[in-house]
C-alpha positions as CSV (number, residue, x, y, z in Angstrom):
1,M,-7.5,4.5,-99.8
2,S,-6.1,4.3,-103.4
3,T,-6.6,1.2,-105.5
4,S,-2.8,0.6,-105.6
5,C,-2.6,0.5,-101.8
6,A,-5.4,-1.9,-101.5
7,N,-3.8,-4.1,-104.1
8,G,-0.5,-4.0,-102.3
9,G,-2.1,-5.3,-99.2
10,V,-3.7,-8.2,-101.1
11,F,-0.3,-9.0,-102.5
12,R,1.3,-8.8,-99.1
13,K,-1.4,-11.3,-97.8
14,L,-0.9,-13.7,-100.5
15,K,2.8,-13.6,-100.2
16,G,2.3,-14.5,-96.6
17,L,0.2,-17.4,-97.4
18,L,2.4,-18.8,-100.1
19,K,5.6,-18.3,-97.8
20,K,7.5,-21.6,-97.4
21,P,7.0,-23.0,-94.0
22,K,10.1,-23.0,-91.8
23,G,12.0,-26.3,-91.2
24,Y,11.6,-27.9,-87.9
25,K,14.2,-27.1,-85.2
26,Y,15.0,-29.8,-82.8
27,K,15.2,-28.9,-79.1
28,P,18.1,-30.8,-77.3
29,L,17.2,-33.9,-75.2
30,A,17.6,-33.3,-71.6
31,T,19.2,-36.6,-70.3
32,N,20.9,-39.9,-71.8
33,D,17.7,-41.7,-71.4
34,S,15.5,-39.1,-73.0
35,I,13.7,-39.8,-76.2
36,R,11.3,-37.9,-78.5
37,L,7.9,-39.6,-79.4
38,L,5.9,-38.7,-82.5
39,E,2.3,-38.0,-82.0
40,L,0.9,-38.7,-85.4
41,L,-2.4,-36.7,-86.0
42,P,-5.4,-38.3,-87.7
43,R,-5.8,-37.5,-91.4
44,Q,-7.7,-39.0,-94.4
45,D,-5.9,-41.3,-96.8
46,Q,-4.4,-38.8,-99.1
47,D,-3.7,-36.0,-96.8
48,P,-0.2,-35.0,-95.9
49,N,1.3,-36.2,-92.6
50,H,0.9,-34.0,-89.5
51,C,2.5,-34.7,-86.2
52,R,3.9,-33.2,-82.9
53,L,7.0,-34.2,-81.0
54,H,7.2,-34.8,-77.3
55,H,10.2,-35.3,-75.0
56,T,10.0,-38.2,-72.4
57,S,12.1,-41.1,-71.0
58,V,12.0,-44.6,-72.2
59,K,11.1,-45.5,-68.7
60,D,8.0,-43.1,-68.5
61,A,6.9,-43.9,-72.0
62,E,6.9,-47.8,-71.6
63,D,3.8,-49.5,-73.2
64,T,2.5,-46.3,-74.4
65,Y,3.7,-46.0,-78.0
66,T,4.1,-48.0,-81.2
67,A,7.7,-48.3,-82.7
68,I,8.1,-48.5,-86.5
69,S,10.6,-50.8,-88.1
70,Y,11.3,-49.9,-91.7
71,V,14.1,-49.5,-94.3
72,W,15.1,-46.0,-95.3
73,G,15.2,-46.8,-98.9
74,D,16.5,-44.2,-101.4
75,A,18.0,-41.4,-99.2
76,L,17.4,-38.9,-101.9
77,A,13.7,-39.7,-102.2
78,R,12.3,-37.4,-99.6
79,V,9.1,-35.4,-98.7
80,D,8.1,-32.8,-96.2
81,I,5.6,-33.4,-93.4
82,F,4.0,-30.9,-91.2
83,C,5.4,-30.9,-87.5
84,D,4.5,-28.4,-84.7
85,K,2.9,-25.2,-85.7
86,G,3.2,-25.5,-89.5
87,Q,7.0,-26.3,-89.4
88,T,8.2,-29.0,-91.7
89,L,10.4,-32.1,-91.5
90,N,12.1,-33.7,-94.4
91,I,11.8,-37.4,-94.2
92,T,12.2,-40.3,-96.5
93,T,9.3,-41.3,-98.6
94,S,9.5,-44.8,-97.2
95,L,8.8,-43.3,-93.7
96,A,6.3,-41.1,-95.0
97,S,4.5,-44.0,-96.6
98,A,4.8,-46.0,-93.3
99,L,3.2,-43.1,-91.3
100,Q,0.4,-42.8,-93.9
101,A,-0.4,-46.4,-93.7
102,V,-0.6,-46.5,-89.8
103,R,-2.3,-43.4,-89.0
104,G,-5.9,-43.3,-88.3
105,P,-8.7,-41.0,-89.4
106,V,-10.1,-40.0,-86.0
107,Q,-7.7,-40.7,-83.1
108,P,-4.0,-39.6,-82.8
109,R,-1.3,-42.2,-82.5
110,L,1.9,-42.2,-80.3
111,M,4.8,-43.5,-82.4
112,W,8.5,-43.8,-82.4
113,A,10.4,-43.6,-85.8
114,N,14.1,-43.1,-86.0
115,G,13.9,-40.9,-89.0
116,I,11.8,-38.3,-87.0
117,C,12.5,-38.9,-83.3
118,I,16.2,-38.6,-83.7
119,N,17.8,-35.5,-84.9
120,Q,19.6,-36.9,-87.9
121,N,21.8,-33.7,-88.2
122,D,23.2,-34.1,-84.8
123,K,25.9,-36.8,-84.7
124,A,26.2,-36.8,-81.0
125,E,22.6,-37.3,-80.4
126,R,22.5,-40.0,-83.0
127,R,25.2,-41.9,-81.3
128,Q,23.5,-41.6,-78.0
129,Q,20.1,-42.7,-79.3
130,V,21.5,-45.7,-81.0
131,M,22.6,-47.0,-77.6
132,L,18.9,-46.8,-76.6
133,M,17.5,-48.5,-79.7
134,G,17.3,-51.8,-77.8
135,E,15.2,-50.2,-74.9
136,V,13.1,-48.3,-77.3
137,F,11.8,-51.3,-79.2
138,G,11.8,-53.4,-76.1
139,S,9.5,-50.9,-74.2
140,A,7.1,-50.2,-76.9
141,K,3.6,-51.6,-76.5
142,D,4.0,-53.0,-79.9
143,V,6.2,-52.8,-83.1
144,V,4.8,-52.3,-86.7
145,V,7.1,-53.6,-89.5
146,W,6.6,-51.5,-92.5
147,L,7.2,-53.7,-95.7
148,G,6.1,-51.1,-98.3
149,W,3.0,-50.7,-100.5
150,D,1.5,-54.0,-101.8
151,V,2.1,-53.0,-105.4
152,D,1.4,-56.4,-106.8
153,G,-1.8,-56.9,-104.8
154,I,-0.8,-60.1,-103.3
155,A,-0.5,-59.3,-99.6
156,E,-3.9,-60.5,-98.6
157,D,-3.4,-63.8,-100.4
158,C,0.0,-64.3,-99.0
159,F,-0.9,-63.6,-95.4
160,D,-4.0,-66.0,-95.9
161,L,-1.7,-68.7,-97.1
162,I,0.7,-68.3,-94.0
163,R,-2.2,-68.5,-91.7
164,E,-3.9,-71.4,-93.4
165,T,-0.6,-73.2,-93.7
166,N,0.3,-72.7,-89.9
167,A,-3.1,-74.0,-89.0
168,Y,-2.8,-77.0,-91.3
169,L,0.8,-77.8,-90.2
170,D,-0.2,-77.6,-86.5
171,E,-2.7,-80.3,-87.1
172,Q,-0.6,-82.4,-89.3
173,L,2.7,-82.2,-87.1
174,E,0.8,-83.8,-84.4
175,D,0.2,-86.9,-86.6
176,Y,3.7,-86.9,-87.7
177,A,5.1,-86.8,-84.1
178,I,2.9,-89.9,-83.4
179,L,4.3,-91.7,-86.5
180,T,7.9,-91.1,-85.6
181,S,7.3,-92.2,-81.9
182,L,6.2,-95.7,-83.1
183,P,8.5,-98.4,-81.7
184,W,10.1,-99.2,-85.1
185,F,11.6,-95.6,-85.4
186,T,13.6,-96.1,-82.1
187,R,15.6,-99.1,-83.1
188,V,18.7,-98.2,-85.1
189,W,19.4,-101.7,-86.4
190,V,15.9,-102.0,-87.9
191,V,15.9,-98.5,-89.3
192,Q,19.3,-99.5,-90.9
193,E,17.7,-102.6,-92.5
194,A,15.4,-100.1,-94.4
195,A,18.4,-97.9,-95.2
196,L,20.1,-100.8,-97.1
197,A,17.0,-101.7,-99.2
198,K,16.9,-101.2,-102.9
199,S,13.3,-100.3,-102.5
200,C,11.2,-99.7,-99.3
201,V,7.8,-99.0,-98.4
202,L,6.3,-98.0,-94.9
203,K,3.0,-100.1,-94.0
204,W,0.8,-98.7,-91.3
205,G,-2.4,-100.5,-91.0
206,R,-3.9,-100.6,-94.5
207,E,-2.0,-97.4,-95.6
208,Q,1.5,-97.5,-97.3
209,M,4.0,-95.0,-98.7
210,S,7.5,-95.1,-99.9
211,I,10.1,-94.5,-97.5
212,T,11.7,-91.9,-99.8
213,E,8.8,-89.5,-99.2
214,L,9.3,-89.7,-95.4
215,Y,13.1,-89.3,-95.7
216,E,12.8,-86.1,-97.7
217,L,10.6,-84.6,-95.1
218,C,12.9,-85.7,-92.3
219,I,15.9,-84.0,-94.1
220,W,13.8,-80.8,-94.4
221,L,12.7,-80.8,-90.8
222,T,16.2,-81.6,-89.6
223,M,17.7,-78.7,-91.6
224,R,15.0,-76.5,-89.9
225,Q,15.3,-77.3,-86.3
226,D,13.1,-74.5,-85.3
227,F,10.2,-75.3,-87.4
228,A,8.1,-77.3,-84.9
229,A,9.0,-75.4,-81.9
230,M,6.1,-73.0,-82.3
231,A,3.7,-75.9,-82.4
232,G,5.3,-77.5,-79.2
233,Y,6.2,-80.8,-80.7
234,Q,9.3,-82.8,-80.2
235,V,9.8,-84.6,-83.6
236,S,12.4,-87.4,-83.7
237,T,14.1,-87.3,-87.1
238,G,17.7,-87.5,-86.2
239,I,17.9,-91.5,-86.0
240,L,16.4,-91.6,-89.5
241,C,18.8,-89.1,-91.1
242,D,21.9,-90.6,-89.4
243,V,21.2,-94.2,-89.9
244,F,20.0,-93.7,-93.5
245,G,23.1,-91.7,-94.2
246,T,25.6,-93.9,-92.5
247,G,24.3,-97.1,-93.7
248,H,24.4,-96.0,-97.3
249,C,28.1,-94.8,-96.9
250,T,29.3,-98.0,-94.8
251,Y,28.1,-100.7,-96.9
252,T,29.0,-101.6,-100.4
253,N,25.6,-101.7,-101.9
254,T,25.1,-98.4,-103.5
255,T,21.9,-99.1,-105.3
256,T,19.5,-98.3,-102.6
257,W,16.3,-96.3,-102.7
258,R,18.4,-93.4,-101.4
259,T,20.4,-93.0,-104.7
260,S,17.2,-91.8,-106.4
261,L,17.3,-88.6,-104.4
262,P,20.1,-86.5,-106.1
263,Y,20.1,-83.7,-103.5
264,I,20.3,-85.9,-100.5
265,D,24.0,-86.2,-100.4
266,H,24.4,-82.6,-100.3
267,C,21.7,-82.2,-97.6
268,Q,23.4,-85.1,-95.5
269,D,26.6,-83.3,-95.7
270,K,25.2,-80.1,-94.4
271,I,23.6,-81.8,-91.6
272,N,26.8,-83.6,-90.6
273,E,28.7,-80.2,-90.7
274,E,26.2,-78.9,-88.3
275,E,26.7,-81.9,-85.9
276,I,23.0,-82.4,-85.3
277,S,22.2,-84.6,-82.5
278,H,20.0,-87.9,-82.6
279,S,16.9,-86.2,-81.3
280,F,15.6,-82.8,-82.1
281,I,13.3,-80.4,-80.5
282,F,12.3,-77.8,-83.4
């Protein structure tokens, strides 16, 4: 065999190795309730994403997969991932990052992501799959919300703060509920006496505080009616906000402690517009 023939064979092999992988060709979905699931194969951190696609139905797949919620980001920022026998899928870098973050180093993971599991080039399929989105997310065993990479390095501290604050408020709201259930807070006329005062303090045993501090918290809780629901507390703030507000407007003395809170009128107007009742379950 001549040297030129041998070299030609080597070049052909190299050309085959360097040949660009074929783009993935979607197979049509069989029925209106059919979906694709993405089997995300295990890889190390910096390796490209590899996956397989499987056809199933929402009913058959219930509680077997994780759905990803993410924003597409820049539609022009895209990257190829490998799918089924060396074929490639071109997806947004946002989705590629999400897959990289959730995949494991050992076990494959069954996922659903709209940028892959729906053929984005088939308008009819896209319309049909959009009709199933509620079922897809509702039938998933869990949903991962991808917020992006933690470029500022604050995610751990932020999540810790949220957890610690929730634990703290859980405990403190119980005390607040006890305070606002005391008899004084249930009598409109006596609450109005405090509303008309130039200066007012609350005295509970040997402890005391300015009533303005309580009122500010009441306003905030009233505007966030859902706040205490998670803790399971019924916190009565309506009588305080309503009586303090109407007392201030009805009577001629405008030099009450309430006038020292410049943002209160705006908050009270918002509360009145929303027609908040006298008792709130957050």
